[in-house]
C-alpha positions in Angstrom: 82.2 106.2 145.5 82.0 107.5 142.0 82.2 105.3 139.0 85.3 105.7 136.8 84.6 106.7 133.2 87.6 104.7 132.0 87.2 101.5 129.9 89.7 98.6 129.9 89.7 96.7 126.6 91.9 93.7 125.8 93.9 94.5 122.7 93.9 91.9 120.0 96.7 91.8 117.5 97.6 89.4 114.7 101.2 88.7 114.0 101.7 87.9 110.4 104.4 85.3 109.4 105.1 84.4 113.0 105.1 80.6 112.3 108.0 80.8 109.8 110.3 82.5 112.3 112.4 80.0 114.3 112.1 80.1 118.1 109.1 82.4 118.2 105.6 81.5 119.0 102.7 83.9 118.8 99.2 83.9 120.2 97.1 81.1 118.8 100.1 79.1 117.3 100.4 75.4 118.2 103.2 74.6 115.8 106.8 75.8 116.4 109.4 75.8 113.6 112.8 75.4 115.3 114.9 74.3 112.3 115.1 72.9 108.8 114.2 69.4 107.7 117.0 66.9 107.8 119.0 66.5 104.6 120.5 63.3 103.1 123.7 63.6 105.1 121.8 63.3 108.4 119.8 60.2 107.5 121.2 56.9 108.8 123.0 54.9 106.0 120.7 51.9 106.4 117.7 54.1 105.6 119.2 55.6 102.4 116.9 55.8 99.4 117.6 56.1 95.7 117.0 59.5 94.1 113.7 58.5 92.6 112.3 56.9 95.7 113.6 59.9 97.8 111.7 62.3 95.5 108.4 60.3 96.0 108.9 60.1 99.7 109.6 63.9 99.9 106.4 64.6 98.0 104.4 62.5 100.4 106.0 64.1 103.5 105.3 67.6 102.1 101.7 66.7 101.6 101.5 65.1 105.0 103.0 68.1 106.8 100.6 70.5 105.0 97.6 68.4 106.0 98.8 68.3 109.6 99.4 72.0 109.7 95.9 72.6 108.3 94.4 70.3 110.9 96.2 71.9 113.8 95.2 75.4 112.5 91.5 74.5 112.8 89.8 76.7 115.4 87.8 73.6 116.6 91.1 71.6 117.0 92.6 74.4 119.0 89.6 74.6 121.2 89.8 70.9 121.9 93.4 71.3 122.7 92.5 74.0 125.3 89.8 71.8 126.7 92.2 68.8 127.0 94.7 70.9 128.8 92.2 72.4 131.3 90.7 69.0 132.2 94.1 67.2 132.2 92.7 64.5 129.9 94.0 63.0 126.7 92.8 64.7 123.6 91.3 61.4 122.3 88.7 61.7 125.0 87.2 64.7 123.2 88.3 64.3 119.6 88.3 60.9 118.1 88.5 59.0 114.8 87.0 55.8 116.1 83.5 56.7 115.2 82.3 54.4 112.5 85.6 52.6 112.2 85.2 48.9 111.7 87.8 46.2 111.1 87.4 44.7 107.6 88.2 41.0 107.2 88.9 39.8 103.7 87.4 36.6 102.4 86.2 35.4 99.0 84.4 32.5 97.5 85.0 33.5 93.9 83.9 31.0 91.2 86.5 32.3 88.8 89.7 30.5 87.9 92.8 30.6 90.1 94.5 33.4 88.1 91.6 35.7 88.1 91.0 35.0 91.8 94.5 35.9 92.7 94.3 39.1 90.8 91.0 40.1 92.3 92.3 39.2 95.8 95.3 41.4 95.4 93.2 44.3 94.2 90.7 43.8 97.1 93.6 43.6 99.6 95.0 46.9 98.3 91.5 48.5 98.6 91.2 47.2 102.1 94.6 48.5 103.1 93.7 51.9 101.6 90.4 51.9 103.4 92.0 51.1 106.8 94.7 53.7 106.2 92.1 56.3 105.4 90.1 55.6 108.5 93.0 55.4 110.9 94.9 58.5 109.6 93.8 61.6 111.5 94.4 64.1 108.7 93.1 62.0 105.7 89.5 63.1 105.5 89.8 66.7 107.0 87.1 66.1 109.6 87.0 66.6 113.4 84.8 64.2 115.3 83.7 65.6 118.6 82.7 63.1 121.3 79.3 63.3 123.0 81.0 64.6 126.1 82.4 67.7 124.4 79.3 68.3 122.4 76.9 68.1 125.4 79.0 70.3 127.7 79.8 72.8 125.0 76.1 73.3 124.3 75.5 73.5 128.1 78.1 76.3 128.5 76.9 78.2 125.5 73.2 78.0 126.6 74.1 79.1 130.1 76.1 82.1 129.1 73.7 83.4 126.5 70.7 82.9 128.9 72.5 84.5 131.9 73.8 87.6 130.1 71.3 89.4 127.9 74.0 91.3 126.0 75.4 88.0 124.7 72.1 86.4 123.7 72.6 87.0 119.9 76.2 85.8 119.9 77.0 82.6 117.9 78.8 79.6 119.2 81.7 80.0 116.7 82.4 83.5 118.0 83.1 82.0 121.5 85.4 79.4 120.0 87.3 81.7 117.5 87.6 84.9 119.4 91.2 85.3 120.7 91.6 85.5 124.5 87.9 84.6 124.9 88.1 81.1 123.6 90.3 80.1 126.6 87.7 81.4 129.0 85.0 79.5 127.1 87.1 76.4 127.1 87.6 76.7 130.9 83.8 77.1 131.3 83.2 73.9 129.3 85.9 72.2 131.4 84.1 73.3 134.6 80.8 71.9 133.2 82.5 68.6 132.6 83.9 68.5 136.1 80.5 69.3 137.6 78.9 66.4 135.6 81.7 64.1 136.7 81.1 65.0 140.4 77.3 64.6 140.1 77.7 61.2 138.4 79.7 59.8 141.3 82.9 59.2 139.3 84.9 61.3 141.9 85.2 60.9 145.6 84.3 63.6 148.2 81.2 64.6 146.2 80.1 67.5 148.4 83.4 69.2 148.6 84.3 68.7 145.0 81.0 69.9 143.7 81.1 73.0 145.9 84.6 74.0 144.7 84.0 73.3 141.0 80.6 75.0 141.1 82.1 78.1 142.7 84.8 78.3 140.0 82.1 77.9 137.4 80.1 80.8 138.9 83.2 83.0 138.9 83.8 82.3 135.3 80.1 83.0 134.5 80.5 86.4 136.2 83.6 87.2 134.0 81.4 87.0 130.9 79.5 90.1 132.0 82.5 92.0 130.8 82.7 90.2 127.4 81.2 92.2 124.5 80.6 91.7 120.8 82.8 94.0 118.7 83.4 94.3 115.0 86.7 93.4 113.4 88.0 90.9 115.9 88.0 87.5 114.2 90.2 87.0 111.1 88.7 84.6 108.6 89.6 84.2 104.9 91.5 87.6 104.9 88.4 89.4 106.4 87.8 90.7 109.9 84.5 89.6 111.3 82.7 90.4 114.6 84.0 88.7 117.7 84.2 88.9 121.4 86.5 91.0 123.5 87.0 91.6 127.2 85.9 95.1 128.1 85.5 96.1 131.7 83.4 99.3 131.6 82.7 99.8 135.3 86.0 99.8 137.3 84.5 101.0 140.5 81.0 99.5 140.9 78.7 100.8 143.6 77.3 98.2 145.9 74.3 98.4 148.1 75.0 100.0 151.5 73.6 101.7 154.5 75.0 104.5 156.6 73.7 105.2 160.2 75.1 107.0 163.2 72.9 105.3 165.7 74.1 101.7 165.4 77.3 100.7 167.1 80.4 99.6 165.1 79.7 95.9 165.5 76.2 96.1 164.0 77.5 98.2 161.1 80.2 95.7 160.4 77.8 92.8 160.5 75.4 94.6 158.1 78.3 95.4 155.8 79.3 91.7 155.6 75.7 90.7 154.8 75.4 93.3 152.0 78.8 92.3 150.6 77.7 88.6 150.6 74.5 89.5 148.8 76.3 91.4 146.1 78.8 88.6 145.5 76.3 85.7 145.5 75.2 84.8 142.0 73.3 81.7 140.8 74.5 79.8 137.7 71.7 80.8 135.5 70.0 83.6 137.4 
């Protein structure tokens, strides 16, 4: 069987201004604009504000929405969303704000007079309230805290892929996470690594069957990356196109090992063909 000279390459396109068009979502978007913000006539009467207060609230809401959009536009945040969807777990399991958060209790033994003490207590209370708000608001500090589970298995998947496939040994981790249509494959790979660790740790029942099934899916995903290649002008960052990963299947009709003989009967030839087919399909995780 001759090899086909054709090459299949996944086309990557960036749709500009897609977010601002109602009822349309494009590749990579996780925010949908379906209408305008409510006006004063749509607000319940018991929540009406004066003109001055309404202006201050609108400024805050504009700033909050911008920060939320910036957070959800982060490539790492999108990757964690993919991972959460593939593992059917809550996002808080992989992305958290609880690291380093401690409840602050206010107490004072100030030797100053009562008036100064009340003033300082009020100031301290405001500082504590701001501190708690800052720690417990997801978009306040602009940081993404990855849990140890995500970090460990992301490193495992990245190390396994770059060691197994020589043509990907010089690829950076951010290129797996930011490349369109490849980041979903990498997120699925990380999810399979998490499932394997869960099975081996004994958190799931039917250890043997679960491990075999998950490990088989992981090996299939590993084989997909042999068709993933580094190409220039794939990732869009700060208005520039940087190198990224694309799916490019170069060999559409691979030749497998085989043997032709006229002396053996049909049953022996079929058994040999099955053995050779199994040898060609069998792949170890890192070998």
